[in-house]
C-alpha positions, 0 to 999 in steps of 0.5 A: 313459921307455918308447917303442913302436915297430918299431927300423929301419935309417936309412943308417948309423944306426939309428934309433927310429921311436914308432908314435904320432906316428911322431917317430924318434930316432938310438940313441946305443947302437945296439949294444943294440937288435942283432938288432932290425931291424924288429922291435917293441920296447919300450924303457926310455931316457933321452931328449935331446930338444934332440939328437933321440935316446935313448941305451937301457937295456934293450930287452923283444920285443913278441909280435906283433899278430895 
């Protein structure tokens, strides 16, 4: 599943927030998002809805909105 949203620090965990519905997902492998805090990115990830978490497969930086 591909999601677009800013990644934000959430206490000591890194989470991913979907712009569309505001849903927050815990990131199982936060090292994949290193350096992307607060940026808009496009992810390809395995989604574990029952755990409210995602495992990131790839990250693509999106161009800034104007």
